[in-house]
C-alpha positions as CSV (number, residue, x, y, z in Angstrom):
1,M,62.9,125.8,112.2
2,L,63.0,126.3,108.5
3,R,66.0,124.1,108.1
4,D,64.3,121.4,110.1
5,R,61.4,121.6,107.7
6,G,63.7,121.0,104.8
7,Y,64.2,124.6,103.5
8,S,67.5,125.8,102.3
9,V,69.1,127.9,105.0
10,D,72.7,128.9,104.9
11,D,74.9,128.2,107.9
12,S,75.9,131.9,108.0
13,E,72.3,132.8,108.7
14,I,72.0,130.4,111.5
15,N,75.4,131.2,113.1
16,M,75.0,135.0,112.7
17,T,76.3,136.9,115.8
18,R,74.3,139.9,117.2
19,Q,77.0,142.2,115.7
20,Q,76.6,140.7,112.3
21,F,72.8,140.9,112.6
22,T,73.0,144.6,113.4
23,Q,75.5,145.3,110.6
24,H,73.1,143.5,108.1
25,F,69.8,144.9,109.4
26,G,70.8,148.1,111.2
27,E,70.7,149.2,114.8
28,R,67.0,150.1,114.8
29,I,65.2,147.2,113.3
30,K,61.7,147.7,112.0
31,R,59.9,144.3,112.3
32,D,57.8,145.0,109.2
33,E,61.1,145.2,107.2
34,L,62.3,141.8,108.5
35,F,61.3,139.2,106.0
36,I,62.5,135.7,105.1
37,H,61.9,133.9,101.8
38,K,63.2,130.3,101.5
39,V,62.9,127.5,99.1
40,K,62.7,123.7,99.9
41,E,65.9,121.9,99.1
42,Q,64.1,118.9,97.5
43,D,61.4,120.9,95.6
44,S,62.1,124.4,94.4
45,S,58.4,125.1,93.7
46,D,57.8,124.8,97.5
47,Q,58.5,128.3,98.9
48,I,57.7,130.0,102.1
49,Y,57.6,133.5,103.5
50,V,58.2,134.5,107.1
51,F,56.7,137.8,108.3
52,F,57.4,139.7,111.5
53,P,54.6,142.2,111.8
54,E,54.9,145.2,114.2
55,G,52.6,145.4,117.1
56,Q,49.1,143.9,117.4
57,V,48.2,141.7,114.4
58,G,44.7,142.4,113.3
59,A,42.5,141.4,110.4
60,G,44.0,144.1,108.1
61,V,47.5,142.8,108.6
62,V,46.4,139.2,107.8
63,K,44.6,140.4,104.7
64,N,47.7,142.4,103.5
65,L,50.0,139.4,104.0
66,A,47.6,137.1,102.2
67,Q,47.4,139.6,99.2
68,R,51.2,139.7,99.1
69,L,51.4,135.9,99.1
70,K,48.8,135.6,96.3
71,G,50.6,138.3,94.3
72,D,53.9,136.5,94.6
73,N,52.3,133.1,93.9
74,I,53.6,131.7,97.3
75,F,51.3,129.3,99.1
76,S,52.9,129.0,102.5
77,A,53.8,131.5,105.2
78,I,54.7,131.9,108.9
79,V,53.7,134.9,110.8
80,V,55.8,135.6,114.0
81,A,53.6,137.9,116.1
82,Q,54.7,139.8,119.2
83,N,51.4,139.1,120.9
84,R,48.3,137.1,120.4
85,L,46.2,137.8,117.3
86,T,43.0,139.6,117.6
87,A,39.8,137.5,117.2
88,Q,39.2,139.1,113.8
89,A,42.8,138.2,112.8
90,K,42.3,134.6,113.9
91,H,39.2,134.4,111.8
92,G,41.1,135.9,108.9
93,V,43.8,133.3,109.2
94,E,41.2,130.6,109.1
95,E,39.8,132.1,105.9
96,V,43.2,132.4,104.3
97,N,44.1,128.8,105.2
98,K,41.4,127.7,102.8
99,L,43.7,128.8,99.9
100,I,47.1,129.5,101.5
101,R,48.8,127.9,104.5
102,M,49.5,130.6,107.0
103,E,50.9,129.5,110.4
104,V,51.1,131.9,113.3
105,F,53.6,131.7,116.1
106,E,53.9,134.1,119.0
107,E,57.5,135.3,119.5
108,K,57.7,133.6,122.9
109,E,57.0,130.2,121.3
110,L,60.2,130.5,119.2
111,V,62.6,131.8,121.9
112,V,63.7,128.2,122.6
113,N,64.0,125.3,120.1
114,I,61.8,122.7,121.7
115,T,63.2,119.9,119.6
116,E,66.5,120.3,121.4
117,H,65.0,119.7,124.8
118,V,66.3,116.6,126.6
119,L,62.8,115.2,127.0
120,V,61.7,115.6,123.4
121,P,62.6,112.6,121.2
122,K,63.8,113.0,117.6
123,H,60.9,113.5,115.2
124,V,61.3,112.8,111.4
125,V,58.5,113.8,109.1
126,L,57.9,111.1,106.5
127,S,57.4,111.9,102.8
128,N,54.3,110.5,101.1
129,D,56.4,107.7,99.6
130,E,58.0,106.8,103.0
131,K,54.5,106.8,104.6
132,K,53.1,104.4,102.0
133,E,56.2,102.2,102.3
134,M,55.9,102.1,106.2
135,L,52.2,101.3,106.0
136,K,52.8,98.5,103.5
137,K,55.7,97.1,105.6
138,Y,53.5,96.9,108.8
139,G,50.2,96.1,106.9
140,L,48.4,99.1,108.4
141,K,46.0,101.8,107.3
142,D,47.0,105.3,108.3
143,L,44.0,105.6,110.7
144,Q,45.3,102.6,112.7
145,L,48.3,104.7,113.7
146,P,48.5,106.5,117.1
147,Q,47.7,110.2,116.6
148,I,49.5,113.5,117.1
149,L,47.5,116.7,117.1
150,V,48.6,119.3,114.5
151,R,48.5,121.9,117.3
152,D,51.0,119.8,119.4
153,P,54.0,122.1,119.9
154,V,56.4,119.7,118.1
155,A,53.9,119.1,115.3
156,K,53.5,122.8,114.9
157,Y,57.3,123.3,114.9
158,Y,57.6,120.9,112.0
159,G,54.5,122.3,110.2
160,L,52.7,119.0,110.1
161,K,49.5,118.8,108.1
162,R,46.6,116.5,108.7
163,G,47.4,113.1,107.2
164,Q,51.1,113.4,107.5
165,V,53.1,110.8,109.5
166,V,56.0,111.5,111.8
167,K,58.5,108.9,112.9
168,I,59.5,109.3,116.6
169,I,62.8,107.8,117.6
170,R,63.3,107.2,121.3
171,E,66.2,105.8,123.3
172,S,65.5,102.5,124.9
173,M,67.0,100.6,127.8
174,T,66.8,97.2,126.1
175,A,67.4,98.3,122.5
176,D,69.5,101.2,121.5
177,E,66.5,103.0,120.1
178,Y,63.0,102.2,118.9
179,E,60.7,103.9,116.5
180,T,57.0,104.8,116.7
181,Y,54.8,106.5,114.2
182,R,52.1,109.1,114.7
183,L,49.5,110.3,112.3
184,A,48.8,114.1,112.3
185,V,45.1,114.9,112.9
């Protein structure tokens, strides 16, 4: 997922076998010790942390993660929780998201890469420049585009933010493929 979002992820990390994983992290893995820090390939100032908290994620865990992000001057994070967040934790994430982008996934959401499913067309997130160029090319305003909700599973996978545009490339019977665009709302 991080690679699909444009973060620098080495092939050795993606193709790691279970044996290599246990050699690197040990036989008894503590989720709290699992931690990923990645940098965007195109922008080294854009960094992300991925946390794997142990057990139920409550407001205290969210607060501690937010403090760590602030202390390290990182403004984006993904939390991979074993279960649903508590109501207080959800509220805490909403508060944190006013300053820092903290996305939450349940483990079961990440077991399968949904973008590789046969029924999911290819999605390409446009940069701001690409978005402006596309809108100019078609003589549109962004609000004239069809919409995709930021909570849509594919939009969530790519980390779409409100106002971003995604190009969706589908196969066609009459043309090899055709492109549509969606505005994240």
